[in-house]
ZAMARGU-4260 file (C-alpha; in steps of 0.2 Angstrom, whole numbers, plus 5000, padded with zeros to 4 digits):
<rodrens>
0) 5204/5234/5180 | 5196/5222/5191 | 5179/5228/5185 | 5184/5224/5167 | 5190/5207/5172
5) 5174/5203/5180 | 5164/5209/5165 | 5175/5199/5153 | 5172/5183/5165 | 5154/5185/5165
10) 5153/5187/5146 | 5163/5171/5144 | 5152/5162/5156 | 5137/5168/5147 | 5144/5161/5130
15) 5148/5144/5138 | 5131/5143/5146 | 5123/5146/5129 | 5133/5133/5121 | 5129/5121/5135
20) 5110/5124/5133 | 5111/5123/5114 | 5120/5106/5115 | 5108/5099/5128 | 5093/5104/5117
25) 5101/5096/5102 | 5104/5080/5111 | 5086/5080/5118 | 5080/5082/5100 | 5092/5069/5093
30) 5087/5056/5106 | 5068/5059/5103 | 5070/5057/5084 | 5080/5041/5086 | 5067/5035/5098
35) 5054/5038/5085 | 5064/5029/5072 | 5066/5014/5082 | 5084/5009/5078 | 5082/4990/5080
40) 5068/4981/5071 | 5066/4962/5074 | 5059/4954/5058 | 5057/4937/5051 | 5066/4928/5037
45) 5051/4920/5029 | 5034/4921/5039 | 5042/4912/5053 | 5042/4916/5072 | 5045/4934/5077
50) 5061/4940/5082 | 5072/4927/5073 | 5083/4941/5066 | 5088/4959/5070 | 5088/4973/5057
55) 5095/4990/5060 | 5083/5003/5055 | 5096/5016/5052 | 5104/5005/5039 | 5087/5003/5031
60) 5086/5022/5029 | 5103/5022/5021 | 5098/5008/5010 | 5083/5018/5003 | 5095/5032/4998
65) 5107/5019/4991 | 5093/5012/4980 | 5088/5029/4974 | 5106/5032/4968 | 5107/5015/4960
70) 5091/5018/4950 | 5099/5034/4944 | 5114/5025/4939 | 5126/5033/4952 | 5129/5017/4962
75) 5139/5002/4956 | 5133/4984/4957 | 5148/4981/4968 | 5141/4993/4981 | 5125/4985/4981
80) 5133/4968/4983 | 5143/4975/4998 | 5127/4980/5006 | 5119/4962/5004 | 5105/4969/4993
85) 5095/4957/4982 | 5080/4956/4970 | 5068/4944/4978 | 5052/4937/4971 | 5037/4944/4981
90) 5031/4935/4997 | 5015/4944/4997 | 5005/4952/4982 | 4990/4964/4983 | 4980/4956/4969
95) 4965/4968/4969 | 4953/4976/4968 | 4954/4990/4956 | 4948/5006/4964 | 4948/4998/4980
100) 4963/5007/4987 | 4978/4996/4981 | 4990/5010/4979 | 4986/5018/4996 | 4988/5001/5004
105) 5005/4998/4996 | 5012/5015/5000 | 5006/5013/5018 | 5013/4996/5020 | 5030/5003/5013
110) 5030/5013/5030 | 5036/4997/5038 | 5055/4994/5038 | 5053/4976/5034 | 5043/4979/5018
115) 5050/4984/5001 | 5037/4989/4987 | 5038/4987/4968 | 5034/5004/4963 | 5025/5000/4947
120) 5012/4988/4942 | 5021/4974/4934 | 5007/4965/4926 | 5017/4949/4925 | 5003/4936/4928
125) 4989/4944/4919 | 4999/4949/4903 | 5003/4934/4891 | 5017/4943/4883 | 5025/4947/4900
130) 5022/4930/4907 | 5031/4922/4892 | 5047/4931/4897 | 5048/4920/4912 | 5050/4921/4931
135) 5068/4928/4930 | 5061/4943/4920 | 5048/4945/4934 | 5061/4944/4948 | 5072/4957/4939
140) 5057/4969/4940 | 5057/4968/4959 | 5066/4982/4969 | 5082/4978/4978 | 5080/4974/4996
145) 5089/4965/5011 | 5087/4946/5012 | 5077/4948/5028 | 5064/4960/5021 | 5048/4955/5011
150) 5044/4962/4994 | 5026/4966/4989 | 5019/4971/4972 | 5002/4975/4967 | 4992/4973/4951
155) 4973/4975/4953 | 4970/4966/4937 | 4976/4950/4945 | 4960/4948/4955 | 4948/4947/4939
160) 4960/4938/4927 | 4956/4920/4925 | 4974/4913/4922 | 4982/4922/4936 | 4978/4911/4951
165) 4986/4896/4943 | 5001/4906/4937 | 5004/4913/4955 | 5002/4896/4962 | 5015/4888/4951
170) 5027/4902/4957 | 5023/4900/4975 | 5009/4890/4982 | 5011/4897/5000 | 5011/4916/4995
175) 5001/4928/5005 | 4987/4937/4995 | 4980/4954/5000 | 4963/4959/4993 | 4957/4977/4997
180) 4938/4980/4994 | 4926/4994/4995 | 4907/4995/4995 | 4903/4987/4978 | 4892/5001/4972
185) 4905/5015/4977 | 4919/5005/4969 | 4909/5004/4953 | 4906/5022/4952 | 4924/5026/4956
190) 4929/5014/4942 | 4918/5024/4930 | 4925/5040/4936 | 4943/5036/4932 | 4938/5030/4914
195) 4927/5046/4912 | 4942/5057/4917 | 4953/5048/4904 | 4939/5051/4891 | 4938/5069/4895
200) 4957/5072/4894 | 4955/5066/4876 | 4940/5076/4872 | 4929/5061/4870 | 4911/5059/4875
205) 4906/5045/4887 | 4889/5038/4893 | 4882/5042/4910 | 4885/5029/4923 | 4867/5025/4924
210) 4866/5020/4906 | 4881/5008/4908 | 4876/5001/4924 | 4857/4997/4920 | 4852/4987/4904
215) 4840/4998/4895 | 4831/4983/4888 | 4827/4974/4904 | 4830/4989/4916 | 4840/4977/4927
220) 4858/4978/4932 | 4870/4976/4917 | 4882/4962/4922 | 4891/4964/4906 | 4897/4981/4911
225) 4915/4978/4918 | 4914/4990/4933 | 4898/4980/4939 | 4906/4963/4936 | 4922/4968/4945
230) 4912/4972/4961 | 4905/4955/4962 | 4919/4950/4973 | 4913/4932/4978 | 4913/4927/4960
235) 4931/4931/4957 | 4937/4924/4974 | 4929/4907/4971 | 4941/4905/4957 | 4956/4909/4968
240) 4950/4897/4981 | 4952/4882/4968 | 4971/4885/4971 | 4974/4893/4988 | 4965/4890/5005
245) 4956/4905/5013 | 4970/4906/5026 | 4982/4913/5013 | 4970/4928/5010 | 4968/4944/5020
250) 4953/4956/5016 | 4957/4974/5019 | 4942/4986/5021 | 4946/5000/5009 | 4933/5011/5016
255) 4940/5010/5033 | 4958/5012/5026 | 4952/5030/5020 | 4944/5035/5037 | 4954/5025/5050
260) 4970/5017/5042 | 4980/5012/5057 | 4969/4997/5063 | 4968/4990/5045 | 4987/4992/5043
265) 4990/4983/5060 | 4979/4969/5054 | 4990/4967/5039 | 5005/4967/5049 | 4998/4953/5059
270) 4993/4943/5044 | 5011/4945/5036 | 5019/4940/5053 | 5028/4957/5054 | 5032/4965/5071
275) 5021/4980/5074 | 5030/4995/5068 | 5017/5007/5059 | 5010/5019/5072 | 4999/5034/5072
280) 5015/5045/5071 | 5017/5038/5053 | 4999/5044/5048 | 4992/5062/5048 | 4976/5069/5041
285) 4978/5082/5027 | 4963/5093/5028 | 4967/5100/5011 | 4968/5084/5002 | 4954/5076/5013
290) 4964/5060/5017 | 4978/5053/5026 | 4996/5056/5021 | 5012/5047/5026 | 5026/5052/5038
295) 5041/5041/5036 | 5052/5050/5048 | 5055/5068/5055 | 5061/5074/5038 | 5051/5064/5024
300) 5032/5065/5022 | 5022/5059/5007 | 5004/5061/5001 | 4996/5051/4987 | 4995/5058/4970
305) 4982/5071/4966 | 4973/5059/4955 | 4968/5049/4971 | 4951/5054/4979 | 4943/5060/4963
310) 4925/5068/4965 | 4912/5056/4959 | 4898/5062/4948 | 4880/5063/4955 | 4871/5046/4951
315) 4852/5044/4952 | 4848/5037/4969 | 4836/5024/4962 | 4851/5017/4952 | 4862/5016/4968
320) 4847/5007/4977 | 4845/4995/4963 | 4864/4991/4962 | 4865/4989/4981 | 4850/4977/4981
325) 4859/4967/4967 | 4876/4966/4976 | 4868/4962/4993 | 4867/4942/4991 | 4885/4942/4984
330) 4891/4952/4998 | 4883/4940/5011 | 4892/4926/5003 | 4908/4935/5002 | 4907/4938/5021
335) 4903/4920/5024 | 4918/4914/5014 | 4931/4926/5021 | 4924/4927/5039 | 4925/4946/5038
340) 4908/4956/5039 | 4909/4974/5032 | 4897/4988/5035 | 4890/4989/5018 | 4872/4993/5015
</rodrens>
């Protein structure tokens, strides 16, 4: 009888010990995840001094779920009001450049708990029909956010459209403007590749890049070709500088964002006066896709759409050389104006 009682006691102790170890492991994992999620995030009201307000990150995670339900029509406006959610005009805009990495930049900035992104390109300032609908229409296109957060939208056509600088200035003369650029020739080929893919989907033929980029009559660079024109960054920037001082612009190196995104994102955080929150934990290289994907937390990861990172067609090396020689003086002027020198050939 005594032997049976001892065996029963050992069995109970073993069960209790297993439960204790399991609970301890759970607590360790839980604390570790909360540490990574950084539950308190000091952010600013409007580009002021850091640490003026505190923002609970766990509430932000809930808010993202709430907004998802709201977009599906499963959440009432009363619930949104109770959570102090508002639709704010953007305090920063990614104005370009097309095929420079605007989508990647927007998605990566959305890792920051103080940033809320407009998912779609709204084309308010570059589309006369949309612009005629007024600023309230534009605001209603913005996502819901907490008052302490900043909303960012991106429409790459803004950078090259003549009317846009004045229109944005009339909305907010102190707005922050982000321009992401790639090496001009690479960007032009990427631009061509996207158009080519669209033509092929419709079973339409399209000229080779060399025929479009080089004028067959003069054998010089064809500045009438939009992909070439867009890559003359300094020409477009000069138009913006008639309305905004250079201090309100931040240049993002799109080539570096592909290979080494964190330093570029940290520079943007500083420009937007945001506390540093994006870390290497949020970015991981996907060898299959060939570029970095995003880690929001221990549960949710995201990679950019499969259309990103298209394979470029082979281009005659002599055409590439000619284009780089053509862009070189414009690049030098761009470096001089912006104060940022990029490693372009």
